C-alpha positions in Angstrom: -24.5 -18.5 -3.9 -24.7 -17.4 -0.3 -24.8 -13.8 1.0 -22.1 -13.0 3.6 -23.6 -9.8 4.8 -24.3 -11.2 8.3 -20.6 -11.9 8.9 -19.2 -8.4 9.6 -16.8 -9.3 12.3 -13.4 -10.9 11.7 -12.9 -14.5 12.6 -12.1 -14.2 16.3 -8.5 -15.3 17.3 -8.3 -18.4 19.4 -5.3 -20.4 20.6 -4.0 -22.8 17.9 -1.6 -25.6 18.4 1.1 -26.6 16.0 -1.0 -29.3 14.5 -3.8 -27.0 13.4 -4.3 -27.1 9.6 -6.2 -25.1 7.1 -8.2 -26.3 4.2 -7.8 -24.4 1.0 -10.4 -24.9 -1.7 -9.7 -23.5 -5.2 -12.4 -23.1 -7.7 -11.8 -22.0 -11.3 -14.5 -19.5 -12.5 -15.6 -18.3 -15.9 -13.0 -15.9 -17.2 -15.5 -13.1 -17.2 -16.9 -13.9 -13.7 -17.6 -10.5 -11.9 -16.0 -9.7 -8.6 -18.0 -11.0 -5.6 -19.6 -8.9 -2.8 -16.7 -9.2 -0.4 -16.0 -5.6 0.1 -19.2 -3.7 1.0 -21.0 -6.7 2.4 -18.4 -9.1 3.7 -16.6 -9.5 7.0 -13.6 -7.3 8.0 -10.8 -7.2 7.3 -11.4 -6.6 3.6 -8.8 -6.1 0.9 -8.8 -5.1 -2.8 -6.0 -4.7 -5.3 -5.9 -3.9 -9.0 -2.9 -3.6 -11.3 -2.1 -4.7 -14.8 -2.5 -8.4 -14.9 -4.0 -8.9 -11.4 -7.2 -8.0 -9.7 -8.1 -9.2 -6.1 -11.0 -9.0 -3.8 -10.6 -10.7 -0.3 -12.3 -10.7 3.0 -12.2 -12.4 6.4 -9.2 -13.6 8.3 -8.2 -17.2 9.3 -7.1 -17.1 12.9 -3.5 -18.2 13.5 -2.3 -17.9 9.9 -1.0 -14.3 9.8 2.5 -14.0 8.4 5.1 -11.3 9.3 8.3 -13.1 8.2 9.6 -15.5 5.7 9.9 -18.1 8.5 6.1 -17.7 9.1 5.5 -18.3 5.4 7.6 -21.5 5.4 6.0 -22.8 8.5 2.4 -22.1 7.6 2.4 -23.1 3.9 3.0 -26.7 5.1 -0.3 -26.5 7.0 -2.4 -25.6 4.0 -4.3 -28.6 2.6 -5.3 -27.8 -1.0 -8.4 -29.2 -2.6 -10.4 -28.5 -5.8 -8.9 -27.1 -9.0 -5.1 -26.8 -9.3 -4.1 -23.2 -8.7 -1.5 -21.3 -10.8 1.8 -21.1 -8.9 1.7 -17.3 -8.5 -1.9 -17.1 -7.2 -1.7 -14.9 -4.1 -2.2 -16.6 -0.7 -1.6 -13.8 1.8 -2.6 -10.1 1.5 -2.2 -7.2 3.8 -0.1 -4.2 4.9 2.6 -2.9 7.1 2.7 0.6 8.8 5.1 3.3 7.8 7.5 2.5 10.6 6.4 -1.1 11.4 4.9 -0.1 14.8 1.3 -0.6 15.8 -1.0 2.3 14.6 -1.7 5.2 16.9 -4.0 8.2 16.7 -6.6 7.6 14.0 -4.8 4.4 13.1 -5.1 2.9 16.6 -6.0 -0.8 16.3 -3.9 -1.5 13.1 -1.1 -4.0 13.7 2.4 -3.0 12.7 2.3 -5.8 10.2 -1.0 -7.3 9.0 -0.6 -9.8 6.3 -3.4 -12.3 6.7 -4.9 -15.4 5.1 -8.3 -14.4 3.9 -11.4 -16.6 4.3 -12.4 -15.6 0.7 -10.1 -14.5 -2.1 -11.3 -13.8 -5.7 -8.6 -13.2 -8.2 -8.4 -12.4 -11.9 -5.0 -13.4 -13.3 -3.5 -14.0 -16.7 -4.2 -17.7 -16.1 -7.9 -17.2 -15.4 -10.4 -16.2 -12.7 -10.4 -17.9 -9.4 -12.3 -18.2 -6.1 -10.3 -19.5 -3.1 -11.9 -20.3 0.3 -10.1 -21.1 3.5 -11.3 -22.7 6.8 -9.6 -24.3 9.7 -9.8 -28.1 9.4 -12.9 -29.3 11.1 -14.8 -26.0 10.5 -17.2 -25.4 7.6 -16.0 -23.5 4.6 -17.4 -20.0 4.2 -20.3 -19.8 1.7 -19.5 -18.7 -1.8 -20.2 -15.0 -2.0 -22.8 -13.2 -4.1 -21.9 -11.0 -7.1 -21.1 -7.4 -6.1 -23.8 -4.8 -6.7 -23.1 -1.6 -8.5 -21.2 0.9 -6.2 -23.4 3.6 -4.8 -22.2 6.8 -3.3 -23.4 9.9 -1.5 -22.6 13.6 -2.2 -19.7 15.0 -0.2 -20.1 18.8 0.4 -17.9 19.5 3.4 -14.6 21.2 2.4 -11.2 19.6 3.4 -9.7 21.3 6.4 -5.9 21.6 7.0 -5.1 19.9 10.3 -1.6 21.3 10.1 -1.9 24.9 8.8 0.2 26.2 5.9 2.4 28.2 8.4 3.1 25.1 10.5 4.2 23.1 7.4 6.4 26.0 6.3 8.1 25.9 9.7 8.7 22.1 9.3 10.3 22.6 5.9 12.5 25.5 7.2 13.6 23.3 10.1 14.4 20.5 7.7 16.5 22.6 5.4 18.3 24.1 8.4 19.1 20.5 9.5 20.3 19.6 6.0 22.6 22.6 6.0 24.0 21.4 9.3 24.7 18.0 7.9 22.1 16.0 9.8 20.8 14.3 6.7 20.5 14.8 2.9 16.8 14.4 2.5 13.6 14.1 4.6 10.0 13.6 3.5 7.4 15.6 5.5 3.8 14.6 5.3 0.6 16.6 6.2 -3.0 15.7 6.6 -6.4 17.2 5.8 -9.7 16.3 7.4 -13.0 15.9 5.5 -15.9 15.8 8.0 -19.4 14.5 7.5 -21.2 11.3 6.8 -18.9 8.5 5.7 -18.7 8.2 1.9 -19.2 4.7 0.4 -15.9 2.9 0.2 -17.1 1.0 -2.8 -18.1 4.2 -4.7 -14.8 5.9 -3.7 -12.8 2.9 -4.8 -14.6 3.1 -8.2 -13.6 6.7 -8.6 -9.9 6.3 -7.8 -7.4 6.9 -10.6 -7.0 3.9 -12.9 -4.2 5.2 -15.1 -1.7 2.6 -16.4 1.1 2.1 -13.9 -1.0 2.8 -10.9 -2.0 0.2 -8.3 -5.3 0.7 -6.7 -5.6 -0.7 -3.2 -8.1 -1.0 -0.3 -7.8 -2.4 3.2 -10.5 -2.2 5.8 -9.5 -3.1 9.4 -11.9 -3.8 12.3 -12.6 -0.7 14.4 -10.3 1.5 12.3 -11.8 2.3 9.0 -10.8 1.7 5.4 -7.6 2.8 3.7 -8.0 3.4 0.0 -5.6 4.8 -2.6 -4.0 4.6 -6.0 -0.3 4.6 -5.9 2.4 5.0 -8.6 5.2 3.5 -6.5 6.3 -0.1 -6.4 8.5 -0.8 -3.4 9.2 -4.5 -4.2 8.5 -7.1 -6.8 10.2 -10.4 -6.0 10.0 -13.2 -8.6 12.6 -16.0 -8.5 16.1 -14.6 -8.7 15.0 -11.1 -9.6 14.2 -8.1 -7.3 12.7 -4.9 -8.8 12.2 -1.6 -6.9 11.5 1.9 -8.0 12.7 5.4 -7.2 9.9 7.8 -7.6 10.9 11.3 -6.5 10.5 14.7 -8.0 7.0 15.9 -8.7 5.3 18.4 -11.0 1.9 19.0 -12.7 1.7 16.8 -15.8 1.9 19.9 -18.0 5.4 20.6 -16.6 6.6 17.0 -16.9 9.5 17.7 -19.3 10.9 20.3 -16.9 11.5 17.7 -14.3 14.4 16.3 -16.3 16.3 19.6 -15.9 15.2 20.7 -12.4 18.2 20.8 -10.1 16.1 20.4 -7.0 14.1 17.4 -8.3 17.2 15.7 -9.8 19.0 16.0 -6.5 16.0 14.7 -4.6 15.7 11.8 -7.0 19.4 10.9 -6.9 19.3 10.6 -3.1 16.5 8.0 -3.5 18.3 6.0 -6.2 21.5 6.0 -4.2 19.7 4.8 -1.0 18.0 2.0 -2.9 21.3 0.8 -4.4 22.9 0.8 -1.0 20.0 -1.2 0.5 20.2 -3.8 -2.3 23.9 -4.2 -2.1 24.0 -4.4 1.7 22.3 -7.8 1.7 25.2 -9.4 -0.2 22.6 -11.3 -2.3 22.7 -9.0 -5.3 25.0 -10.3 -8.0 24.3 -7.3 -10.2 22.3 -4.0 -9.8 21.1 -2.0 -12.9 19.1 1.1 -13.2 16.8 2.5 -15.9 16.2 6.2 -15.6 15.5 8.8 -14.4 12.8 9.8 -16.8 9.6 11.8 -16.4 6.4 9.7 -16.2 2.9 11.0 -16.0 -0.1 9.6 -14.0 -3.1 11.6 -14.9 -2.5 15.2 -13.8 0.7 14.5 -11.9 4.2 13.7 -13.2 7.2 12.2 -11.4 10.8 11.4 -12.1 11.1 7.6 -12.1 14.0 5.1 -12.1 13.6 1.4 -12.1 16.2 -0.4 -10.0 16.8 -4.2 -10.7 18.9 -6.7 -8.9 19.8 -10.3 -9.9 20.2 -12.5 -6.9 22.9 -15.0 -6.1 20.6 -17.3 -4.1 17.0 -17.7 -2.7 15.5 -15.0 -0.6 12.1 -14.1 0.7 9.5 -11.3 0.5 9.8 -10.2 4.1 13.6 -10.1 4.1 13.5 -7.6 1.2 10.6 -5.7 2.8 12.7 -5.2 5.9 15.6 -4.1 3.9 13.8 -1.6 1.6 11.0 -0.1 3.8 10.7 2.7 4.5 12.6 3.8 1.4 14.3 7.2 0.9 11.3 8.2 -1.3 9.0 8.3 1.7 11.3 8.7 4.7 14.6 10.3 3.5 18.3 9.6 3.6 20.2 8.5 5.6 17.1 6.7 6.8 17.7 6.6 10.5 18.4 10.3 10.8 15.4 11.2 8.6 13.1 9.0 10.6 14.3 10.6 13.9 13.4 14.0 12.4 10.0 12.8 11.2 9.2 11.5 14.7 10.2 14.7 16.3 8.4 17.0 13.8 5.1 15.4 12.6 2.5 15.5 15.4 0.8 12.2 14.7 1.6 8.7 13.6 1.5 8.0 9.9 0.0 4.6 10.4 -0.6 2.9 7.0 0.0 6.1 5.1 3.3 5.7 3.3 3.3 2.1 4.6 3.2 -1.0 2.5 0.3 -2.8 0.9 1.0 -6.1 -0.8 0.3 -9.6 -1.9 2.4 -12.8 -1.7 2.2 -16.4 -2.7 3.2 -19.6 -0.8 6.8 -19.3 -2.0 7.2 -15.9 -0.5 7.2 -14.2 -3.9 5.2 -11.1 -4.1 4.5 -7.5 -5.0 4.4 -4.6 -2.5 3.6 -1.0 -3.2 3.9 2.2 -1.1 0.5 3.4 0.2 0.5 6.9 -1.3 -2.3 9.0 -2.8 -4.4 7.6 -0.1 -7.0 8.3 2.6 -8.6 6.7 5.6 -12.4 6.5 5.5 -14.1 6.6 8.9 -17.8 6.7 9.9 -17.7 10.5 10.4 -15.5 11.5 7.5 -12.0 10.9 6.1 -8.3 11.7 6.6 -6.3 12.5 3.4 -2.5 12.4 3.4 0.4 13.7 1.2 4.1 14.4 1.6 7.0 16.1 -0.2 10.7 15.4 -0.3 12.8 18.2 1.4 16.4 18.7 0.2 18.9 21.6 0.3 17.2 24.6 -1.3 13.6 23.4 -0.8 11.1 26.2 -0.8 8.3 25.9 1.8 5.6 27.4 -0.5 6.5 25.1 -3.4 6.6 22.0 -1.1 3.1 22.9 0.3 1.8 23.2 -3.3 3.2 19.8 -4.2 1.3 18.2 -1.3 -1.8 20.1 -2.4 -1.5 18.7 -5.9 -1.3 15.2 -4.5 -4.1 15.7 -2.0 -6.5 16.8 -4.8 -6.4 13.4 -6.4 -7.9 11.6 -3.4 -10.2 14.5 -2.6 -11.7 14.2 -6.1 -12.5 10.5 -5.4 -14.5 11.5 -2.3 -16.6 14.0 -4.3 -19.2 11.4 -5.2 -22.5 12.1 -6.9 -25.5 10.6 -5.2 -27.3 8.1 -7.5 
């Protein structure tokens, strides 16, 4: 199998006409075939995803085959010429992300498109139907070589402490301004995020990935983009799961240390924060006119390692066909990461937070050729750069929020990603 270490740049974009087609070669591998070396030694962009029932590694980008709408999916799937083994229907085709507000990245995120769902040159996937390697190439061009097996992840020691970019006093001022705005009737809830900086030599993305939380219910993700760095995280929050005539989303709001999980069920502040998210999601689902019925299951405390949240699963049965991006547009950004009402909360975030959130609290997801897919919110995450890393966390602010408690909630969340950076040199 060939080594792809020399192909570190993405496939350069070039003008494509409407007749350009893409060859898609599917190979079924042994069920226990290990992940290939697409991440540390392959071309950018790179992508990884792990959840119950699905693991993905992907790299490279086929020029002209990005998708940002359901119309793009419908147009481009007809230009994919499949060969090799028959693929299971739900095998992902496109992978990628969308920024928090759908706008191109700024500040440390400069260079990231607002929406970046791409057709990878290589995609390895382990599904309930087997293990697969998919390779893509524009018709008339050679297929990329089959990649080598991935080596063991190696890391380096991280000794530099995390430094607050927004001091505690500044965050307290933000929370106070938010509660004043809530009392004045500007909105019911807003989510305020802060960042910390870890300086020093870049930690190994592969070793950091290996150390991310892998508790049941978490989705681990990784997206590297040319000239930007690599986003890594382990999120508990599904924004969208679309399969046939069913849509599933989640309200995840209200946070405490795992030892205090039971107290969430009787916490007035956390229950009010959670109720605002559930209400906002129900409104978003109903506003489409496509939901024949909406049901909820929750709230109930759920624990992910040292952190507990209140969680409600919201399901809708659909009257007719719909696509992944239509629902993404409707649900993102959700009240769990922006606030409610959404437009007023977003305006407050833009006026208060000093830098663009980029892919933090954005969307990371996978979708198939029928525009069915799974999207999660990019929480518990960090951006790895050559000279260090940015870590991000936020808290939901409602009437009665206490600045000190909200700061401690963000600190609890930040510690999970910081622990993944504290690698031990081999």
